[in-house]
N, C-alpha and C positions, 0 to 999 in steps of 0.2 A: 799831715799825719804820715803820708807815704814815705817821705824822706826820713822821718824819725824811726819808722819801722825798718827801713833799709839799714839804718845805722845799727839798730839792735841786732838784726839778723847777721850783719857782717862781723859782729863781735863774737859770734858763736859758730861752732862747727855745724855743718848741716847733718847732724846725726840724731837718732832717736834719743840717745842719752842726754841730749841738750834740751829736750822738750820742757822739763820743769824749769831749768834755769832761764830758758827763753820766756816762758810764761811769767816768771817772777820779774824779769827785766822789763817786759812790756808793762806789767802792772805798776812797777816803780815809776816808769816814765809817764803813764797816762792816768794812773789811779784806779784803773779797771782794765778789763780785757775787751777791747773793741772787736767786733765781729771781723772787720777787715784784717786785723792783726792775727786773729786765730786762723783765718784762711791762709794767710801768708806763711804762718808758722807751719801749718800742715804741708803746704807745697814745698817749703824750704827743707823740712826734715823728711819728706816723703812718707808722712804718716797720715792716714785718713782723717778728714776733718772730724768725724764722729769720735775717733779715739782722742784727738786733741781736746775736744769738748768734754769727753768722758774723764780725762785726767784732771782738767781744770775744775769740773764740777764735783769731783771727789774730795778735793782739798778745800777746807773752809777759808783758807787764806785768799782765794781768788774770788774776784767780783766781776759780774757781767754788766753792771750798770755803774755810771759815774757816781762818785760820792759828793755830798754837799760840802760847802765850805766848812761847816761845823758838824761834828759827829756828836750825837746825843746818845749816850748809853745808859739804859735803865737797868739797874742791878736787880736780878731776880734770885740772889742768894738767899739762904735760909733766913737770916736775920731780916733782910729787906722783905722777903715774902711774908713772914709772920707780922711785920709791921705795915703791910699794905702796899707792896710793890705793884700789885695788879691795878689798884686804883690810881697809882702814880703813872703807870704805863698808859692807862685809859685816858687820863687827863692830858698827858703829854701828846698822845695821838690826837686828841681833840684840839689842843692848842696849835699843833703843827699842821693839822689837816692831812696827815698821812698815817699809815699803819706801820707796825714794826717791819723793818727791812726795806722801807721805802725812803725816797728822797723827795723833798718838797719841789714843786715845779720851778721855783726860783733858784734852785740849786743851793739854797742857804743851809739846809739841815738834812742830815741822814739820821734816821732813828733806828737804833739797834737795841737788843737786849743782850746782857752778858750774865754769865753764871755767878760772878762775884767780882766786885771791884776792890775788895779788901778794906772796906770802911764799915765793918759790921757794927761798931759802936755808934755810928752816925746814921743808922738805918731809919727809914728807907732813904736811898739816895740815888742820884743820877750823876753822870759825869758828862760835862760838855767840854769837848776837847780835853784839856788837862785839868779842868777845874771841877772839883766835887761840890755838888749842891746837896746839903745834908739835912736830916731830920725833916723830910718833906711832908707836906700835906697837899691836897689838891689845890688849895688856895695859894700856897707857895709856888707850885708849878705854874699856875695861871699868872702869878706876879713875875716869874722869871721870863715868861714869853709875852708879857703885856705889850700891847701895841702891834703884835704880829697878826697879820691877816691869815686866817686858815685857808689852806689850799691855794 
């Protein structure tokens, strides 16, 4: 990890103006912002660690924990909400053994909610990576994750 961080730092100027580009570069490389990288960025740019963390936590694009191999996004848009998105989220949480915003222990799935995935006619739906699962019921959710051990 240290060598990868060194490569990232060396491709940017050690200036405050490079803070966000550095954070973006680290996240592209690792999939999240490891604590070691945040500390190194602070030292490199001569910005207090608290400010680096403050900038990173302000923007929704940055993550502080690793993502799973698969991202499950439960739509909470109006059409999905009206057609039972809350039940779909609860069943997905039950099937994966994690709550919204968490990643399974085996690093297989990260569960998130989104405002809308743009498939309103197919509501309620979830998206697993790039695949939309449509017109869901709690039974269909259970079938999607059949054979998966919770937690």
